[in-house]
N, C-alpha and C positions, 0 to 999 in steps of 0.2 A: 512683497509682495501684495497689488493690489486689486480687489475684487470689487465690484461696484452692481450693488442693490439696493433695496429700503435701509437706508440710515447709512448704507455705505462706512462698515466699520473698520477701527482699525487697531487693533493690538498689539503688543510689544510682548512677544512671548521667548523666556530664555534670551535675553539682553539684545540679542543682533535680528530675530525670527519673527516675521511678521503675520500677522494670523488675521483672520474677518471671518464673522459668521451671524446671523439672524438666528435666533428664535421666533417659532411660528407667535406664538402665546406670547412675547414681551423681545422689546426692542431693543432691548438693554440687558441681556442675561452677562449676572453677577460682578453689574457694574465695567464691563467691557468697553464700551462705549463712553459714558460718561461717570464719572469715577469719584467718590468721596474718599481721596484719600486717607486721611486725616485732621488731628486736631491741631496746631503749631500757636506757638507765640512770636512776639517778637523783643529782639535784641532789648531792656528796661534800665533807666537810669533812675532811681525814684528816691527822693532824700524828702526833709520835713515842707521840702518850702517846693518844689516842682518833683512832676511825672513826666520824662521823657520816654514816647514808648516809637520802636523801630517798627514799620512795615514788614513783614515778614518778606521773604524771599525764598525760591530752592535749596536755595547756599547757606540764610540767616537763621532761617525759623529753628527754633526750636522746640524739639514736639514734646507735647503736653497729651494730656489724656483724662486727666483726674487733678483737683486742687483740692483745698480743707483750707473752712473758716469757721468763725463763729457761728452759733447760729442768732445772738441779736446781735451779735457784735464783737470784734475782737481788735481788744487792746482798744476799744472805748467805740472804736470807728465803725456805726453802723454799718447791719446790712442791710441794703438798699434793695439791690438787686445785680444781679452777675450775670460776668462780668464788668466791676464797676471801672470805668475810665479814668473815674477821679477818683478812686481811693486805693489807697497803698495798698491796704491785703484784700484788694475783693481779684486779683489778678488783672488789674487795669488793661496789661501789653496782650494779654492771650485769648482767649477764643478764638482763635482766626480757624473755620476752616479750609482744607486744602483742593480746588477740586479740577482736571483733569478732563481735558474734553478728548478722545481718542477715533474720533468722527477726520473723514479727509473733505475737503473742501466744503464745511458745512461748520460755523459757529453755533453756538447753544447759550439762546439769551434764557437765564437765572430768572425766573418767575417766584420761587416760593422755596422760605425752607420749613419744611413741618418739624417740630417736635414732638415726644411724646417722652412722658415721665415714670418712673417707676423707681418704687423702697424696695431694696430688695432683704428680703426677713421678716416684712408688713406686720404678715400673721402671728410673727409675735409678740406684738404691743397688742393686739384688737379687744384685748377684755378691759383695755384704756381707750383705742381708737377703732372704731369700727373702720373696717378695709375691706376692698373689692379690687381683687386684678393688681393685689398691691399698690394698691392708693389708700387713700383716705376715704371715704364717703364722700366726708363735707367738703372736702375738696376736688370730688369731682368733673365737675364744668371747666375746670384750670389742668385738668390732666394733658390735655393736647391742646398746641398753641401753633399757628402759623404766623411766620414772619414774611411779607409782601419785599424780596426787594431787587435790584434793578442790575444785572452785572451780564458781561459778557464773557467766555470760555472761547477763544478763537481754536482754528480747528487744527487737527497734528501737524498739516504740512503748510500753515502759516509761516509767512516768513517776517512777522511785526509781533513783536511782545508788547500789546496795548497795554496789558498790566501792570507791568513792572517788577514780574515777578521772577523775571531770569529766565523762562521757557515759554514760545508762545501760541501755546496750549494749555497751560496750568492759571489759576487765578486763585487768590486766596481773599476770603470773605469773613471778614469783624462779625461773628453773630452776636448781637446786641435786641436785647439780653437773650441770654440762655435760658434763665432764670429773673420770671417778673416778680418788681414787688409786690402785686396779688398771691404770686404763688407763693410767696418770703411770708407773707401774711396771714395765708391759710396752712399752712405748714408747722407757723408756731402757733398757731390756735388751737394746734391738737397734738403738736408734742411738746409745747414749752414746760406747761404744766406737769409731765413728767416728773417723778424722781429721777434724780442724775443712777441712783440704783437699781433703775427699771433700765435706762440705757445713758451712753458717755455717747453716740455721736450715732448719725442717720443721715446713712449712702443714699443721694438722690442719682438714681443714673437717666441719664436725658441721650435721648438716641434720637440724632438726626439724618433727615431727609431730604435729597436737593429734587428740586424739580425744574424742570428747563423744558423750552423749544428749540429746535433745530432749523437750516434755515428753510427745510420742506417743511414747514409743519408740524411734524411730527415731534409727540411729548417725549420727554425720556425723564425715570427717573430715578436717582442714584441709588448706589447701595446706602446700609446705616451707618452713621459711626456713631458712634457708643463716647459716652464723653461720663466720667464719677464727678459730682462738687459732694464730699460728704464734710457735714454741719454738727462742729462738737457743742456738747450737751453736758459739760462739766462744772458749768458754777453750783455750789453747794457741796463738791464732793471732800470740803477740807484742805485743799492742794490748788494751789498758785498754779496752775499749768499753762503750758502754752498759752497764750494769749487772752489771757489775764492780769490785771494786775494786783488784783486781789479775790481771799473767796471771805465769805460773811462766815461759814462751817472753824476758820483756823483756829485751831487753840491759844491762837496768839493776834495780837492787834495787826490785820494784814496792812493797814493803812497808818505807816508810817513816813512817807515822800516829806511832808511837812517839817522845818525845823524852826526853834525855836532860836530865834536871834534879837536880842535887846531886850528883852522881854517882849516880842511880839510874835507869832508865828508867821512864816514866811507866806502863803499861799493865802489863807484866812482872814488873817489882820488879826488875829483873835489875841487877848492878853496870855503868856504863859509866863510858867516859871521852869519849863522843860521841855524836850521832844515828846515827851509820853500827852503835856496839852494838844500838839497840834494832829496829831492820829485823828484819821480822817474814819468815817462810816461807808464798809465795803456794801454795796449794789446789794442788796439781796436779787435771787435769782426769778425768773422768769418777768421779767423786766425790762427795756428797753436799753437799759444800764446798767444788765447784770455786770458782779464783779469789777466793778468802777467804781475806786474811790471819791466820795463825797467828801469836801469840807467848810 
């Protein structure tokens, strides 16, 4: 069924039934015309020497919407920005948002991706970190961000799949960065000094809204797609947690990776009488290299 009007909206309902409609105050009610489907990642091959990622398609995309990594580093790899296409532990193949255009005969040119950040439960730490609207006041200027992108999503009835997504009216865009270096630095300045017995992880919810312009010149704002990035803060709790090489608070020497061979420590080159002489020092918390062994 085809209904022509402002925007000429076409949406799929119950698999085969097609409907169209325009609300007086919103030309994209509930994301019917221009929809952010969700977050995905491509298949990847990650090794010590290389990172290979596939661009997701509607048949190969892996659904995601959450990720977890260290506040400062993960296994010694610094947390710089997210996703990090060069970081093995920073979701290098992820952060793709899927967009669908259900208009007839009109493509939508994507112009902006608007990001808004919130920390659920932030008020429970407000005696340590002053907050407002679920975000540190000191980082207020970073609570919103706009990425200017250029991409086209073809109309529903287009015969051409120009994006390579596997469907004419579907496009995948990798949002880089979802979390900037400046935001990481600000969050660390506020939360890293807190003891691990106050909190062990920091959930950061990212809400993305995509803006585009149709061939008729109408502006379309998509529905919101949410992503949760959990930042671990466990260094100093007396355990060697996932993502850590060591912990300075363990009752035992947690940096014994070096071995004594022929009177010399293999990693540091120091003279030794046994492996215990080659034990390194675990870097304390609230440091870019926290819970990493230094020899």
